[in-house]
KEDOVO-188379 format. One record per residue (C-alpha): residue number from 0; residue in one letter; x, z, y. Coordinates in Angstrom, 1 decimal. Each point is the difference from the previous one (the first is absolute). Layout:
BEGIN
lumnu/vexke/u/w/v
NUM/a/X/Z/Y .
...
***
This chain:
BEGIN
lumnu/vexke/u/w/v
0/m/-9.9/23.8/-36.9 .
1/n/-1.9/-2.1/-2.7 .
2/d/1.7/-3.5/-0.4 .
3/l/-2.2/-0.9/-3.3 .
4/l/-3.6/-0.1/1.2 .
5/p/-0.8/-4.1/-0.6 .
6/p/-1.7/-1.3/2.7 .
7/d/-2.7/-2.7/-0.3 .
8/p/0.7/-3.7/-0.7 .
9/p/0.5/-2.2/3.4 .
10/g/-2.9/-2.1/0.6 .
11/p/0.8/-3.8/0.2 .
12/p/2.4/-1.1/2.9 .
13/h/-1.2/-1.2/3.4 .
14/p/1.9/-2.3/2.1 .
15/p/1.1/2.2/3.1 .
16/d/-1.9/-0.7/3.2 .
17/p/3.0/-0.7/3.0 .
18/a/-2.4/1.5/2.2 .
19/v/-0.3/3.1/-1.1 .
20/p/3.2/1.8/-0.2 .
21/e/1.3/1.5/-3.6 .
22/p/-0.3/3.9/0.0 .
23/l/2.7/2.3/-0.1 .
24/p/1.3/1.3/-3.2 .
25/l/-0.5/3.1/0.6 .
26/v/-1.7/2.0/3.2 .
27/v/0.0/3.9/0.0 .
28/e/-2.7/1.7/2.8 .
29/q/0.3/3.7/0.7 .
30/l/0.3/0.7/-3.5 .
31/a/-0.3/4.0/-0.6 .
32/k/0.0/1.9/-3.3 .
33/s/-0.5/3.8/-0.3 .
34/y/-0.1/2.2/-3.3 .
35/r/-1.4/3.2/-0.6 .
36/s/3.1/2.3/-0.6 .
37/k/-0.1/2.7/-3.0 .
38/h/-0.9/2.3/2.5 .
39/g/-3.2/-1.9/1.2 .
40/e/1.5/-1.1/3.3 .
41/p/0.1/-3.8/1.1 .
42/f/3.2/-1.3/-0.1 .
43/p/0.7/-3.1/1.7 .
44/a/2.5/-2.0/-2.0 .
45/v/-0.6/-3.4/2.6 .
46/k/-1.1/0.2/3.7 .
47/g/-1.6/-3.2/1.1 .
48/i/2.8/-2.9/-0.8 .
49/s/-0.2/-3.4/1.1 .
50/f/2.1/-3.0/-0.5 .
51/t/-0.1/-3.5/-1.4 .
52/v/2.5/-2.0/-2.2 .
53/a/0.3/-3.8/0.7 .
54/p/0.8/-2.6/-2.6 .
55/g/3.6/-0.1/-0.8 .
56/e/0.5/3.2/1.5 .
57/c/1.4/3.1/-1.6 .
58/f/-1.5/3.3/1.4 .
59/g/1.5/3.3/-0.6 .
60/l/-1.5/3.6/0.6 .
61/l/3.1/2.3/-0.1 .
62/g/0.0/3.6/-0.5 .
63/p/0.9/2.7/-2.6 .
64/n/-2.1/1.4/-2.8 .
65/g/-3.1/1.5/1.4 .
66/a/-0.3/-2.3/2.9 .
67/g/-3.1/-1.7/-0.8 .
68/k/1.6/-3.6/-1.5 .
69/s/-1.5/0.7/-3.6 .
70/t/-3.4/0.9/1.2 .
71/s/-0.4/-2.9/2.4 .
72/m/1.3/-2.1/-3.0 .
73/n/-2.8/1.2/-2.0 .
74/c/-2.9/-0.5/2.4 .
75/i/1.4/-3.6/1.1 .
76/v/-0.3/-0.9/-3.6 .
77/g/-3.2/1.6/-0.8 .
78/f/0.7/2.6/-2.2 .
79/y/-0.4/3.0/2.5 .
80/p/-3.6/-0.3/2.4 .
81/p/0.9/0.6/3.6 .
82/t/-1.4/2.7/1.8 .
83/a/0.1/-2.3/3.0 .
84/g/1.0/-3.4/0.9 .
85/r/-0.1/-3.5/-1.5 .
86/v/2.6/-2.2/-2.1 .
87/f/-0.4/-3.6/-0.3 .
88/l/2.3/-2.2/-2.9 .
89/l/-0.3/-3.6/1.0 .
90/g/-2.7/0.4/2.2 .
91/i/-2.0/2.2/-2.9 .
92/d/-1.2/3.8/0.5 .
93/v/2.1/1.4/-2.9 .
94/h/-3.0/2.8/0.0 .
95/a/-2.8/-2.1/0.2 .
96/d/1.2/-2.6/-2.3 .
97/p/3.0/1.7/-1.8 .
98/k/0.3/-2.6/-3.2 .
99/r/-0.2/-3.0/2.2 .
100/a/2.5/1.2/2.6 .
101/r/2.2/0.7/-2.9 .
102/a/0.3/-3.5/-1.3 .
103/r/3.0/-1.2/1.9 .
104/l/1.3/3.4/-0.1 .
105/g/3.4/1.0/-1.5 .
106/v/0.6/3.9/-0.3 .
107/c/3.0/2.3/-1.4 .
108/s/-0.8/3.6/0.6 .
109/q/2.3/2.7/0.0 .
110/e/-1.3/1.3/-3.3 .
111/d/1.0/-1.6/-3.1 .
112/t/-3.3/-1.8/-0.8 .
113/l/1.7/-1.9/-3.2 .
114/d/-2.0/-0.3/-3.3 .
115/t/2.5/1.3/-2.8 .
116/d/-1.9/-1.4/-2.6 .
117/f/1.1/-3.8/0.5 .
118/t/3.3/-1.7/0.1 .
119/v/1.6/-1.1/3.2 .
120/f/-0.8/-3.6/-0.1 .
121/d/-3.8/0.9/-1.1 .
122/q/-0.5/2.6/2.8 .
123/m/0.4/-2.5/2.1 .
124/v/-2.1/-2.6/-1.8 .
125/l/-3.0/2.2/0.0 .
126/y/0.4/1.3/3.5 .
127/a/-0.2/-3.9/1.0 .
128/s/-3.0/-0.3/-1.9 .
129/f/-2.0/2.4/2.1 .
130/f/0.4/-2.6/2.6 .
131/r/-1.8/-2.7/-2.3 .
132/i/3.2/-1.7/-0.4 .
133/p/0.4/-2.4/-3.0 .
134/e/2.6/1.3/-2.6 .
135/a/2.7/-2.6/-0.1 .
136/e/-0.1/0.1/4.0 .
137/a/0.4/3.8/-0.4 .
138/e/2.6/-0.3/-2.8 .
139/r/2.0/-2.5/2.3 .
140/r/-0.3/2.5/3.5 .
141/t/0.9/2.8/-2.4 .
142/r/3.2/-1.6/-1.4 .
143/h/1.0/-1.2/3.7 .
144/l/-0.4/3.4/1.2 .
145/l/1.8/2.0/-2.8 .
146/e/2.8/-2.7/0.6 .
147/r/0.0/0.9/3.9 .
148/f/-0.1/3.7/-0.5 .
149/g/2.9/-0.1/-2.7 .
150/l/-2.4/1.0/-2.9 .
151/a/-0.3/-3.1/-2.0 .
152/h/2.2/1.7/-2.7 .
153/k/-2.4/3.1/-0.3 .
154/a/-3.2/-2.9/-0.4 .
155/q/-0.8/1.7/-3.4 .
156/e/0.7/3.5/0.3 .
157/p/-2.7/2.5/0.3 .
158/v/-0.5/1.4/3.5 .
159/e/1.0/3.3/-1.0 .
160/a/3.1/-0.8/-1.1 .
161/l/1.1/-0.9/3.5 .
162/s/2.2/1.7/2.5 .
163/g/-1.6/1.7/3.2 .
164/g/1.7/-2.7/1.9 .
165/m/-1.4/-2.9/-2.4 .
166/r/-3.1/1.6/0.4 .
167/r/-0.1/0.0/3.4 .
168/r/1.2/-3.7/0.5 .
169/l/-2.7/-0.9/-2.8 .
170/q/-2.7/1.5/2.2 .
171/v/0.9/-2.3/3.2 .
172/a/0.1/-3.0/-2.3 .
173/r/-3.6/0.8/-1.2 .
174/a/-1.2/0.5/3.4 .
175/l/1.4/-4.0/0.7 .
176/v/-1.7/-1.5/-3.5 .
177/a/-3.4/-0.9/1.9 .
178/d/1.7/-1.6/2.8 .
179/p/-1.3/2.1/2.9 .
180/r/0.0/-0.6/3.7 .
181/l/0.2/3.7/1.0 .
182/l/2.4/2.4/-1.6 .
183/i/-0.1/3.5/-0.1 .
184/l/3.1/1.8/-0.8 .
185/d/0.1/3.7/-0.5 .
186/e/3.3/1.4/-0.1 .
187/p/1.1/-3.2/-2.2 .
188/t/4.0/0.9/-0.3 .
189/t/-0.3/3.7/-0.9 .
190/g/2.4/0.5/-2.8 .
191/l/1.5/-3.1/0.2 .
192/d/3.6/-0.7/-0.1 .
193/p/1.8/-2.2/3.1 .
194/e/0.4/-2.7/-2.2 .
195/a/-3.8/0.0/-1.3 .
196/r/-1.4/1.1/3.6 .
197/r/1.9/-3.4/1.4 .
198/v/-1.8/-2.2/-2.4 .
199/v/-3.5/1.4/1.0 .
200/w/0.9/-0.5/3.3 .
201/n/1.1/-3.5/-0.4 .
202/v/-3.7/-0.6/-1.6 .
203/i/-1.7/1.7/2.7 .
204/d/2.1/-2.2/2.5 .
205/d/-1.4/-3.2/-2.2 .
206/f/-3.2/1.1/0.1 .
207/r/-0.3/0.4/3.8 .
208/r/2.0/-3.5/0.6 .
209/g/-3.1/-1.6/-2.4 .
210/g/-2.3/1.5/2.7 .
211/g/-1.1/3.2/-1.7 .
212/a/-0.7/3.2/2.0 .
213/i/1.2/3.5/-1.4 .
214/l/-0.5/3.5/0.9 .
215/l/3.0/1.9/-1.0 .
216/s/0.0/3.8/0.1 .
217/t/3.0/1.3/0.0 .
218/h/2.6/3.3/0.9 .
219/y/3.4/-2.3/-0.3 .
220/m/0.9/-0.8/3.4 .
221/q/2.3/-2.6/-1.5 .
222/e/-2.7/-1.5/-1.7 .
223/a/-2.7/-0.2/3.1 .
224/e/3.0/-1.3/2.3 .
225/r/1.0/-2.6/-2.8 .
226/l/-3.8/-1.3/-0.9 .
227/c/-2.7/0.8/2.8 .
228/d/-0.3/-2.5/2.9 .
229/r/-2.1/3.3/1.4 .
230/v/0.0/3.8/-0.6 .
231/g/-2.4/2.4/0.4 .
232/i/1.7/3.6/0.3 .
233/i/-2.7/2.1/-1.7 .
234/h/0.2/4.2/0.5 .
235/q/-2.7/2.5/-1.1 .
236/g/-2.7/-3.0/-0.5 .
237/l/0.5/-1.6/3.6 .
238/i/1.9/-3.4/0.5 .
239/l/2.2/1.1/2.9 .
240/d/1.5/-3.5/1.1 .
241/v/-0.2/-3.6/-1.6 .
242/a/2.9/-2.4/0.8 .
243/p/2.7/-2.2/-1.5 .
244/p/2.6/2.3/-1.4 .
245/a/2.4/-1.1/2.8 .
246/a/-2.6/0.5/3.0 .
247/l/-0.8/3.7/-1.5 .
248/i/3.7/0.9/0.2 .
249/a/0.4/-1.5/3.3 .
250/r/-2.7/1.5/1.3 .
251/h/0.3/3.7/-0.7 .
252/l/3.9/-0.1/-1.0 .
253/g/1.7/-2.8/2.5 .
254/p/3.5/-1.4/-0.8 .
255/a/1.6/3.6/-0.1 .
256/t/2.0/1.0/-3.3 .
257/v/-1.4/2.9/-2.1 .
258/r/2.8/2.8/-0.6 .
259/e/-0.2/1.5/-3.6 .
260/e/2.2/2.8/-1.3 .
261/i/0.5/-0.8/-3.5 .
262/r/1.8/2.6/-0.9 .
263/p/1.3/2.9/2.1 .
264/g/2.1/-0.8/2.6 .
265/v/-0.2/-3.7/-1.4 .
266/f/-2.2/-2.3/2.6 .
267/w/-0.6/-3.9/0.1 .
268/e/-2.2/-2.0/2.0 .
269/r/-2.2/-2.8/-1.0 .
270/p/-3.0/-2.3/1.3 .
271/p/-3.8/1.7/0.2 .
272/n/-2.2/-0.5/-3.0 .
273/l/-3.6/0.4/-0.5 .
274/e/0.4/3.5/-1.5 .
275/d/1.5/0.8/3.2 .
276/v/-3.1/-1.2/1.6 .
277/y/-2.1/2.1/-2.5 .
278/l/2.0/2.7/0.8 .
279/k/-0.5/-0.3/3.6 .
280/l/-3.7/-0.6/0.0 .
281/t/-1.1/2.7/-2.5 .
282/g/3.2/2.4/-0.3 .
283/t/0.2/-0.2/-3.4 .
284/s/1.8/-2.6/-2.7 .
285/l/-1.2/-2.6/-2.6 .
286/t/1.0/2.0/-2.6 .
287/s/-2.0/3.0/0.6 .
288/g/-3.8/1.0/-0.5 .
289/p/-2.0/0.5/-3.1 .
290/t/-2.2/-2.5/-1.4 .
291/d/-3.2/-1.0/1.1 .
292/e/-1.6/1.8/-2.9 .
293/e/2.1/2.9/0.5 .
294/a/-0.7/0.1/3.8 .
295/r/-3.9/0.6/-0.5 .
296/e/0.2/2.8/-2.3 .
***
């Protein structure tokens, strides 16, 4: 996923018309994406998924590697052309007018897209300049975000000197520097230790309380239950069910406890969770499966 494509500068603001409803931050309509495998056969990675994300909502795509999460994300931000379907960001068709659609979009892709030629501070300020943010304001936002993500002491160090976990935090911080209305996070806490993961979770909570919308892909059951207002269970390119986490668990598993053998002859009982829902719906676990790219080879 490319999170470095600069948008066109937004036009002059217009006062909202109270008679016209505000467009939803994200609308996905029958999105499909197929590739050619190395054998020449078409491989359908995404098979006609539809969902919306409302202001102040965190919507999660939950599934293992190879389920279609990253391919869906790349189509949604306009980096991959879809085979079929449409995507609207704040009412703008992302494939008909991609630069304007991305003007209020923040993206943290699964891949590391940081520029190692800059310091941590300059990386943030440069990215803000793509959105025509004045330098003084970009520097103010950068200081705030680096402090928020526990990176202020690394501000003048080169990006390449950061640990993997710090680079991941910086990538999420960079997605926020342009003050987006829609935040797209593809596996944002992969590689983070528990403390750093909670820092990112708290920032996501603050963004949502401020009215921002979030599309989150994850294979971490605890993360989905902790952050998401609604979850889409995605498997082999299809969304099998969508509901709040507790509703999914109640619908598919009910109140019964789950009995597990944690080592030979030793059993324990626990409440059901989203991973149990995924296992029941698909027959596979959230930790199984190749990546989207591996699956189509």
